[in-house]
C-alpha positions as CSV (number, residue, x, y, z in Angstrom):
1,M,-35.7,19.2,-63.3
2,V,-34.0,16.1,-64.7
3,E,-36.1,14.6,-67.7
4,D,-35.4,13.4,-70.8
5,Q,-38.9,13.9,-72.4
6,P,-39.4,17.3,-73.8
7,L,-43.2,17.2,-73.8
8,C,-43.0,16.1,-69.9
9,R,-40.8,19.0,-69.2
10,L,-42.9,21.3,-70.9
11,G,-46.1,19.9,-68.9
12,V,-44.2,20.2,-65.7
13,R,-43.1,24.0,-66.6
14,M,-46.5,24.9,-67.5
15,A,-48.0,23.3,-64.2
16,L,-45.7,25.2,-62.1
17,T,-46.2,28.4,-64.0
18,S,-49.9,28.4,-63.8
19,S,-49.6,27.7,-60.0
20,N,-49.0,30.0,-56.9
21,F,-46.1,27.8,-55.8
22,G,-43.6,30.7,-56.3
23,C,-40.9,28.6,-57.4
24,V,-38.2,29.3,-60.0
25,L,-37.1,26.6,-62.3
26,E,-33.2,26.9,-62.1
27,G,-32.4,24.4,-64.9
28,E,-33.6,21.5,-66.8
29,V,-31.2,18.7,-68.0
30,E,-31.8,15.3,-69.8
31,T,-29.2,12.7,-68.7
32,V,-27.3,11.4,-65.6
33,R,-24.1,13.2,-66.7
34,E,-25.6,16.5,-67.3
35,A,-27.6,16.3,-63.8
36,V,-24.5,15.6,-62.0
37,S,-22.4,18.3,-63.7
38,F,-25.1,20.9,-63.0
39,I,-25.4,19.7,-59.4
40,E,-21.8,19.9,-58.9
41,Q,-21.8,23.6,-60.3
42,R,-25.2,24.8,-59.1
43,G,-26.1,22.6,-56.0
44,R,-25.9,25.4,-53.5
45,D,-28.5,27.6,-55.4
46,I,-31.2,24.9,-55.7
47,D,-33.6,23.5,-53.0
48,L,-35.4,20.5,-54.8
49,I,-34.7,18.2,-57.9
50,L,-37.6,16.7,-59.7
51,L,-36.0,13.7,-61.1
52,D,-37.0,10.9,-63.7
53,Y,-35.8,7.4,-63.0
54,V,-35.2,5.9,-66.5
55,L,-32.6,8.4,-68.1
56,P,-30.5,7.9,-71.4
57,D,-27.3,7.2,-69.8
58,G,-28.6,5.5,-66.6
59,T,-31.0,6.0,-63.8
60,G,-32.1,8.6,-61.2
61,K,-30.7,6.5,-58.5
62,E,-27.2,7.5,-59.9
63,V,-28.1,11.2,-59.3
64,I,-29.3,10.4,-56.0
65,D,-26.1,8.7,-55.0
66,A,-24.2,11.7,-56.4
67,V,-26.1,14.1,-54.2
68,K,-25.1,11.9,-51.2
69,R,-21.6,12.1,-52.2
70,M,-21.6,15.8,-52.4
71,G,-23.1,16.3,-49.0
72,L,-25.8,18.5,-50.2
73,D,-29.0,19.2,-48.3
74,L,-31.4,19.1,-51.2
75,K,-35.2,17.7,-51.5
76,I,-35.3,15.0,-54.2
77,V,-38.7,14.0,-55.8
78,M,-39.1,11.3,-58.1
79,L,-41.5,11.7,-61.2
80,S,-41.6,8.4,-63.1
81,G,-43.9,6.0,-64.9
82,E,-41.3,3.4,-65.2
83,T,-40.6,1.7,-61.8
84,G,-42.5,-1.0,-59.8
85,G,-43.1,-1.4,-56.3
86,A,-39.7,-2.7,-55.4
87,T,-38.0,-0.1,-56.9
88,V,-40.1,2.8,-55.5
89,Q,-39.3,1.3,-52.2
90,Q,-35.7,1.1,-52.8
91,L,-35.9,4.9,-53.6
92,L,-37.7,5.7,-50.7
93,D,-35.0,3.7,-48.5
94,S,-32.3,5.7,-50.3
95,G,-33.7,9.0,-49.0
96,I,-36.1,10.5,-51.7
97,N,-38.7,12.7,-50.4
98,G,-41.5,12.1,-52.7
99,F,-42.4,9.8,-55.6
100,M,-45.0,11.1,-58.4
101,S,-46.3,8.7,-61.0
102,K,-46.4,10.4,-64.4
103,S,-50.4,10.1,-64.2
104,V,-50.2,12.7,-61.5
105,R,-52.7,15.4,-62.5
106,P,-50.6,18.7,-63.5
107,E,-52.8,20.8,-60.8
108,E,-51.3,18.6,-58.2
109,I,-47.5,18.8,-58.9
110,A,-47.2,22.3,-57.3
111,T,-49.1,21.1,-54.1
112,I,-46.9,18.0,-53.7
113,L,-43.7,20.0,-54.2
114,A,-44.9,22.7,-51.8
115,S,-45.7,19.7,-49.4
116,V,-42.1,18.3,-49.7
117,M,-40.6,21.8,-49.5
118,Q,-42.5,22.0,-45.9
119,G,-40.8,18.7,-44.7
120,H,-43.7,16.1,-45.8
121,D,-42.5,13.1,-47.7
122,F,-45.0,12.2,-50.4
123,V,-45.8,9.0,-52.5
124,T,-48.8,9.2,-54.9
125,A,-49.7,5.3,-54.3
126,D,-51.3,4.3,-51.3
127,T,-49.2,2.5,-48.6
128,A,-51.0,-0.7,-48.9
129,H,-50.8,-0.8,-52.8
130,L,-47.0,-0.1,-52.6
131,H,-46.4,-2.8,-50.1
132,R,-48.3,-5.2,-52.2
133,D,-46.2,-4.4,-55.4
134,V,-42.9,-4.6,-53.3
135,K,-44.3,-8.1,-51.8
136,S,-45.3,-9.4,-55.3
137,D,-41.8,-8.1,-57.1
138,L,-39.7,-9.7,-54.3
139,E,-41.6,-13.2,-54.3
140,I,-40.8,-13.4,-58.0
141,L,-37.2,-12.2,-57.9
142,N,-36.7,-14.7,-55.0
143,S,-38.1,-17.7,-57.2
144,L,-35.1,-16.9,-59.7
145,T,-31.9,-19.3,-59.6
146,R,-28.5,-18.1,-59.6
147,R,-28.1,-19.2,-63.3
148,E,-31.4,-17.4,-64.2
149,M,-30.3,-14.3,-62.7
150,D,-26.9,-14.4,-64.5
151,I,-28.9,-14.9,-67.8
152,I,-31.1,-12.0,-67.2
153,S,-28.0,-9.8,-66.4
154,L,-26.1,-10.8,-69.8
155,C,-29.8,-10.1,-71.7
156,A,-29.8,-7.0,-70.2
157,A,-26.1,-6.3,-71.4
158,G,-27.2,-7.0,-75.0
159,K,-25.8,-10.6,-75.3
160,T,-27.4,-13.0,-77.8
161,A,-28.2,-16.6,-76.6
162,K,-25.1,-17.9,-78.3
163,Q,-23.0,-15.3,-76.5
164,I,-24.5,-16.2,-73.2
165,A,-23.8,-19.7,-73.9
166,E,-20.1,-19.1,-74.5
167,E,-19.8,-17.1,-71.5
168,L,-21.5,-19.5,-69.3
169,N,-20.1,-22.4,-70.9
170,I,-23.4,-24.0,-71.6
171,S,-25.4,-24.5,-75.0
172,A,-27.4,-22.2,-76.7
173,H,-30.2,-24.6,-76.4
174,T,-30.0,-24.6,-72.6
175,V,-29.8,-20.8,-72.6
176,E,-33.3,-20.8,-74.5
177,N,-34.7,-23.1,-72.0
178,H,-33.6,-21.0,-69.1
179,K,-35.1,-18.1,-70.6
180,D,-38.4,-20.1,-71.2
181,K,-38.6,-20.6,-67.5
182,I,-37.7,-17.0,-66.7
183,F,-40.4,-15.9,-69.0
184,T,-42.8,-17.7,-67.4
185,K,-41.7,-16.8,-63.7
186,L,-41.9,-13.1,-64.7
187,G,-45.0,-13.1,-66.8
188,V,-43.0,-11.9,-70.0
189,K,-43.3,-13.0,-73.5
190,S,-40.0,-11.6,-75.2
191,T,-36.5,-10.9,-74.3
192,S,-37.2,-7.1,-74.8
193,E,-40.1,-7.5,-72.0
194,L,-37.6,-9.3,-69.9
195,I,-35.2,-6.5,-70.0
196,L,-37.7,-4.0,-69.1
197,Y,-39.0,-5.8,-66.2
198,A,-35.5,-6.3,-64.8
199,F,-34.6,-2.4,-65.2
200,R,-38.1,-1.7,-63.7
201,V,-37.6,-3.7,-60.4
202,G,-34.1,-2.7,-60.2
203,L,-32.6,-6.2,-60.8
204,V,-30.1,-4.6,-63.2
205,S,-29.2,-0.7,-63.8
């Protein structure tokens, strides 16, 4: 299990223990780095990875990519409350076997994992809802200009308006004007909300 929130790990552990799934939890790690290291050492001993998306040093996508590079035949189920439709679709396209929202009921976790181990892919959201979210996210992203995308990336990198202005060779006032337009398009009210949105839909990683 790759999850940085101790309470969430405890909840999953208790849910699996109280079920008749019959699995053995081989290890728990909190970061991308720890996950990759564990998989390098123990990848042949595990069948399934339960993976959070937003981790302290990166995203679950990096763990998925590492598993692919190692050529391991592992089931991967994402358990996250941080991703939007476009990101979920991207993860499904990358080859994960299931996606569970963190709002899933504890008693459902073992049933879902057992289903995945039997070869059935699983997504907690219904297909119509997922596609609707994806369409909405993509329509918003397609409305952004190249300059607006650059500013979002620099905001996510922690740059101030002054630093962004210097890097793009424009005035700080122009940067703020661009940010106002971005806020309107994305439906956010602050730079912090902008950054969270960008990570949620996979615009930055």
